[in-house]
C-alpha angles and dihedrals in degrees: 000000000000119000104248111206126206088237092058091049089050092048091050093049092051090052097045110019091228123151120269097252093044090051093049093048092049092051092048093049090047092051092244094306104141095197092051089047091053090052091049093051092046090052090053092048092244098115094085113117096070092060092044094049091077093059120097114261107195101138126066131092143297114225124202128185134176129195117176109311096344132081140173137201120203128183117205118180135209132179098249139029087233090071092049087064092052114111092221092054093044091051090050092052091050094048094044091050090050090050090048091054093045094051095038093222126148093184117100095211092050089051092050089051093050122102116270119222093240095048135281120043133308087252090053091053091047090054092047090052091053090053098044100036093039102226137100110260128184137185098226109178146347133200128188122202128182146161133208092226129002131041142310106209123200130208129183121196118201091012118210093184142324106332094353131105151113096281122029123190134183124189121196115205119185110207146108092232115127118281096245093056093046094047092051092047092044092052091052092051092044092052089049090052092049091052101038102040101219114200097208142002093253138355093271089059095057116113111266092220091053092051091048090052091052090048091054093048090048091049092053091050091048092049089054089058092068092219123143117286094250090053091047090052090054090048091053094048090048093050092049092048090049091051092049093048092050094047103042114084099224093051098043117109104258107246094214091055103030093204112049123066118242089256091053091046090054091047091054091050089050091049091050090050093045090230141089121272121181129183100219102170147350143189128213121180120180113192112254093000109168094005113128104227119217111242111221122203099205094185090055091045092053091045091052091050093052090051088058 
């Protein structure tokens, strides 16, 4: 009997997407010959994940979990919303989110290499899911938030289950104010973030490339005005500052109040409590955000099939 190494099993799984036991069995039966094992798995219909991995995965779920003063948000994608309602997929998202929080990692590859509660690794289970559920699935991103003292408050919009939904938000408030006050304030801010799509906590955190793009757009508009260059420069600076204010969480107008900024709303809550409250971090994951979805013309697809 050939000596089957863990490395060979891993290599076969990466090439075929087959489950761990199926890959090991195929290698054993093929006497350790990886190419023969690939052919055997293909013949049995088990070499599926590799083909599916090229398909766009923009659906799925965002998982959020909080324990004590730590929280994590994880986005895991599938190809269709139907899979997002699958119990097996939802269980995987919950477990992977819990592993992410336990390990404290924000790196997708590190999470995939971490031990999964049911055995193997998170990556092993992901590959098994692709083979058994029949759709491409990807762990897309992770963010950890924490405070030394205070509260990390979660919020799920369009919930699909406990801690799962289409938009997941975490708000980290540093304070020694009582838990009920912080949780209520945190929920308000999290709901605001879910609705208003801030791009950073404050203006300094906004992506430099995004700011530069806005500056160029503003410069083109100012040039069209025909006004003197010094006036144009002021117009550009004003437009960039306006963009930064509207896209940084702390400077956005708080939707529940309509007048005060989020920062001012927090300051008022702190004044009422007689203690300091500081929003130190947040996470906002919206499912499929930034993924270019593949548009499918089903009528054309059927017509092409009928033509052979």
